[in-house]
N, C-alpha and C positions, 0 to 999 in steps of 0.2 A: 757742451762738457768738455775741457780742456785734458783731456790727456800725458802721461810720460809718452808712454811710448802703444802706435797703433804696427798691427799687422797682420800682412794683408793674407788669405788664405788660410784652411782651418785643417790644412793636413798634418803628417806629423809634424814634421817640423816647426808649425808654425801654435801648434793647438802645446810641443814639447816647450816651446821658445816662453809663450803666454803663463804658461802654468808657472813653469821656476821664478819669468821674473817680475812675476806676481807675490809670489814667492817671498820674495829678498824684496819687498814694502811695492816695486811701482807698477802705477796705478795703468792695465793693459786693459786696450781694449779687441779684441781680434774682428776682423768684421772678413764673413766669406760667401762667396757670389752666389752660390746653390742654396740648399735647403735643410743640407747635411751638412758635417762635420765630418772627414774624411780623405778628402779626396781623392787617390787613386788606393785608398781600402778601403773597398765595396765588398761586407758583406752580406750577402742574404741567409737572410737568419727565420724568417716567415714564408719561404715558399716550398715549390711542388718537388723537390727531391730530399725532402724531411731531415734537413741536418743543416749545419752550415755548409755556406756557399761564399767559396773567395768569387768574385766577379774580376775583381783588381788583382792586387798583391796577396800575393798564400804563402810565398816561404821564406823561411829565414838558411842565410847562405856560413855557413861554419860558423866561424867565431865571431858571433857581431857582436860585439863588446856594450853597446849601449844599448841593444833592442834586450838583448837577454837578459840586462841587468833591470832596466825597463821591464818583463814583466816577471821579475823575481820580487824588484816590492812587488810591484799591483799584486801580485802572489795567483799569477797567471801558469796556467803550467799549459807546457805545448812538450809535442814526443818527435820524437826521430824520423823520419821518414824512413818509409824502405822500400826494395827490389831489386830489381837488376834494368839494368840500362843497356838492352838492347837496340840495334842496328839493323835497320832495312835497305836495299839499296839492289833495285831491279829488279824487285818480289825477290829476292835472298837477303832468310834470316842471321844475319852471323855473330859468331862467338862471340866470347868475352874476351878473347885472344885481343889484346888489341894488333891491328894488323901491323905489317913493316914499316908501309911506308909512314901511318904515323910516329911509331917511335921515330924515323926521320927526322921526322914535323918537330918531334919533339928538340931533337940537338940542335933544329936551322936555328930556334927559337931565343936557340939560349944563344948561338953567335951572335944576333943581333946589335950591333956596337950604334949605328944612328939611328935614330926614330924614324918609317916611310907605313905608309901603307899600305895596309892586307895585301889590297893587288899584285901592290910593287914588290914586296916582297915575296909575292909567290911565284911571278913575273921572273924572278932572280933566281931562283933557287926550286920554282917546282914545274919546267913548260908542259905544259894542260898537254902535246903531241906523246909525253910518256905519261903523266899526272894525274889523269881528265879526274878521275873515282875521286883522289884525296884535296884538289883542287875541292869539288863540287859538294864535301865532307864540309870541311871548314868553312866554307859559305855559310854553308845549313844552321850548322852553327854559332857563327857570330849574325845572321839571320833570328838563330832560335831563342842562341843565349842574350845576346847583345842587342836583339834590335837592333842591329850595323849596317851599314849599308858597308863594304870594303871598297868604295871606292875614295870611300876617307877615313874611315875609322885606323884606327890605330895599334902599328902590329905589334909591338910592345905592352900597352892593351890589355889585347889581345893572347898574347904568351901567359900574362896574368889569369886571363879570366881560363885559358886552358888547361895550366897546373891545377885552377881552383876546381875544376870539371867532378873529381874523385871527391871531395869534398864534402860534411855532413852536411842536413838540411834539413832542418825542421821545418811540422807547422806547429798554429798554438790551439787548440783545445779551447771548440767555437768560436774560432776564427777573428783572426785582427782586430776585427769592431771591437772587442774586449779590453784590447790595448789602448782603442780610441776611447774609447768608452771611460774606462781608466783617466787618461786623457784631462776630459774633460770634465772630471770631477774631479779634478786639481787645479781647472781652472776656478772654476766653481765659488769650490774651496776656499782660494786665496784672493775671491772674489774681480776672476777680471771676465771686464762685461763680454759677450757673444755676440754677435749682431750679423745672423745669415739671412739670406737671400737680398745681401749690399753688394755686389760689382761693383769693384772700384773700378773707376775707369779715368779720372785725372787725379794726380800728384802735382801741387803746386808747394816748393822746397827753397826754403832761405837756413843759411846757420840756426838751426839746432832748433826751427818751427817748418814744420809741415803742417799742409792741408790736403786731406783727402775728401774726393766729391766721389758720389757714388750715383747707378743711372737713373736713377729715385730722387735726384738736386739734394740731396744728403751732405754737413759736408762736421767733418770729424778732424778733430786735430788735434796736434803733442808735437816734447818735443823731436824726438824719434821717428824712424817708420821702420817697420822691419818687410821685406816683400820676400815671399815664400812661395808665389805662383808657379806655375811648371814655364819649363822652355817656352813650349809650342803657345802658352799666352802673352808670356817677354818677349816671343818675338813677332808676334801676329798682329803688336801695335795697337792693341787696344784699352792697355794700358797707358797714356803719355805723363809723360814728364815734362813741366815747368819749373823752369827752364830745362831746353834735350840735358841728357844727359853724354857729355861729349863721348868719355872715355869704354861708358857703360853698352847703350846703344849700340856699338861694333864689335863687343868682346861678348855679349850673348848671341848676334849674331854668326859667333864662331864656333857655340856649341851646337853640340849636333841633340838631335832629341826622334827618338826610333818609334817607327805607327807600330800595334797591336793587335787582331783579332782574338779574342778566347771565346771559345767552342767548351760550351758543358753538355753533355747528350747524356742523359742517363735513360739506360737500356730495363727494360722488362729481367733477364740477367745478364749476371758481369760475363758475357762468350766469350773473352779471350783465357779464363780461364781454364777453360776448356784444352786448351796449350800450357800455359805456366801460370802457377799460383804467385810465383814471385817478378812478375812482370812489375817492373813500372816503372818506364821509360821508356817511348818507343821513339826514335829519331828515322824518318824514314822519306826516301825521295818525291813523296806525294804531294798534289796541290797544298794541305794542309800536313804540316808536315811533323810537327809535333805532336807527343798525347801521353797522359799522364794518365797511370790510378791512383787510389785511393790509402795503397797501401803506408804504414800496416793494415790499415781500416780497408775493415771487408764492405766495399761496396758496389752496385751495378752504374756507377758515375763514369765518365770517359773525360778527359780535358781536351782540347786540340788547341795549336795554341799556333799562327802562325804572323812573323814579326818582320821585321826591317822593309824597304823596300816593296819587296811582295805584297808587305804586309799595305802599305802605300796604296801603292796601286789600286786592292781590295775594297777598295774601302767605298770609294762609288757602287760596287754594286749591291744590287739588291737584296732582302734579306731571305728569298727566293736561291738566289743564285750563290747566295753565300752554303746554305743548308747542301742544296746538291755537289760542291765543293767539297763541305764532310763527310757526307755519305758516300761520297764516290773514296776519296782519302782509306775511309774506314772498309770500305768494300778492296781497294785494292793493298793493302794492309794486312785484310785478312782472309781474303780468296772467299770475301761472299758476299753473294749477292745485295744488289741498294735495296730491289725492292723485301730481301727475308730483315735487313738493318733496320727500316722503316719500317715496316711490323714491328719491330721488338723495340719500337725507341716510345717510351714513355713520356715525356718530357725533354725541349731545349735550349739553352737562349742565346745569344750571337752575342756576346759585346766587343762592338768595335771603337776603340780609347779614344780614334781622332776625331773620329765625331762630336767627342760632346765638349760643348761650345765655350764651358772655363777648364778643358784642358788638353786636347786638341795635341794627342797624342797616349805612346807610353812612358818610357822612362828615360835617362840619357845616357849615351857612349861616347865614348873618346875618341877626338881625333889626335891625329898631328899637332894638331894648335889649341886644343881644349883644356894643356894647363895653362900656357901666358893668359888665355883669356881668362882664366880659370881664380889666377893671382890676380888680377885687377878684378874683380865682383865680392872676391876677399874684405876686399879691403873699403871700409869703408867710404859715404862720398859725405865729406863735410864733416865730419862724426855724427852726419841723422841721416843718411838711409844705406837700406843697411842690404845683402841681400844675401836669401838662406834658403837648402833646397837639396834635392837630390844631387840636382843637374852641379853645385856649385863648390860639393862633396870634391876631396881630393885623393881619397888612403882607398884604401884595395876594394872596396865593396858601391862600387859604382853600378848607381839605377835600383839601391834596394831603398827599404824602408831602415838601416840603418846608417846609408850613405845619409838620407833624411836628416837624423837625429841627432847624427854624427855632426853637421853639416851645421843645427842648429845650434849646437854642444858650444861651438868653434866661434857662435855670434855672443851668444849669449856670455861668453867671455870675453871676451869684447868690451863691449856695454860693461860691464864689469867692474873691467881695469882704465873706464874712464872717470 
C-alpha cells in the first residue's frame, strides 16, 4: 500500500507525529523495530515491585509544555516529586546549604562569553590544585544529569542545566506507559497503521518518494518519511540511506549520545528512613553515584543511576559485577555491611540501555558543535525526509520526553505548511 507518510520508530516522537498527522487526514504508517511501542519509555506494570516501575524515562522536568498538555488532554494524573537532595562526599553527608565554591561556580557560568567544553571552562576558572572537590561535583552532575562527557559537553548547556537543578519535577501516576497507551489509542482512532517487529534497514529516496525496506524484506512506500530513531541507532549505520545523505550524515555524527545504566532495588524495608524520611535524591562519589527514592510515595524501592563515560565503560561488565557495584555503593553511602544489604534485598533489575539493539544509549546532550548539527537535521531533505526526536530538539529540555514531543510538533508544523 502507498502511504502519504511513513514514520520510523514508535517512541514518544513517532507516536505523537503519527496520531496528529493521521488526524489531519494523512495516510500514515509507523514502523517499529521491537515488539512494543514506547522506545525509551518502558514502564513495568506486572513485576516484582508491586507498583508501576520505570526502567527508562521517569521524570517530567519543570514546565514541560507539550508533556503536561498531553497528559491533561489524556486525563492522566501526575504528582510532584518531593524530598531533599543530599550530597555525600568522602562519606560525609553535606548540609542543604550550597557551598561557597558552588556559588562561585554559578557566577563564573554567568560570565561565559564564548562556548567551550566543560573541561575547558573548569581549567580556565577552577584549577584542580585548588578546586578538586568542586570539579568532581561538576563532573558528577554533568554525568548524572546529562550523561555527558565533560571533555565534549557544552559549558553553556551545562549552565542551563545547573540553573534548572531546583526545578519542580513530576511523575506520571501509573507510569509513563499511560501516556504511550493514549498515543497508541490516538493512532488507532485516526487509522494510522502500526507495524511492530519491523526494523528498517534501508531507505531509498527521491523527491517526494520514499521506499523503506525492513530486515524481513518487506517494502513500504510513501511521499514522505519521518525518522525518529535514537542517535545511537543513526550513528551505528544499521539504517542505510540511498543515496547517501551527504549533509545529514556528518551532522548526525556531531550529535552526542550519553550512556546510562539504571538500577532498580527493592528492599524488605526502606532502611534509609532511619536517617531521614525526607530523602529524595542522593548524589555521592561512589561507583554508582546517584540514587533516589519514590517520595512522596512511601516505598522500599531505591533507584540507582550511572551515566556518562563511566556507564559506557561499565556496559561490558557482567550482571553480577554490576550488582556488586551497586551493593558496594549503597554500603559506602549508608555504612551498612554488603551482606546485610543482600539479605534485605527482595528483588532487583539492572537495565543497560547501551545494550538495547534498537536504542544503543540513554539520551542526547549538547556539545559545542550540536546546535549547528541540529540546524541541518531540522531541515527536510528535498521536502521528503524529516528527522525528529529528543536529540534534534533545540530548546531548554534536552534529552527528555518533552524534547521528543517538541521536536515532533515542529516536524508536524513543517509538513502542514507545505
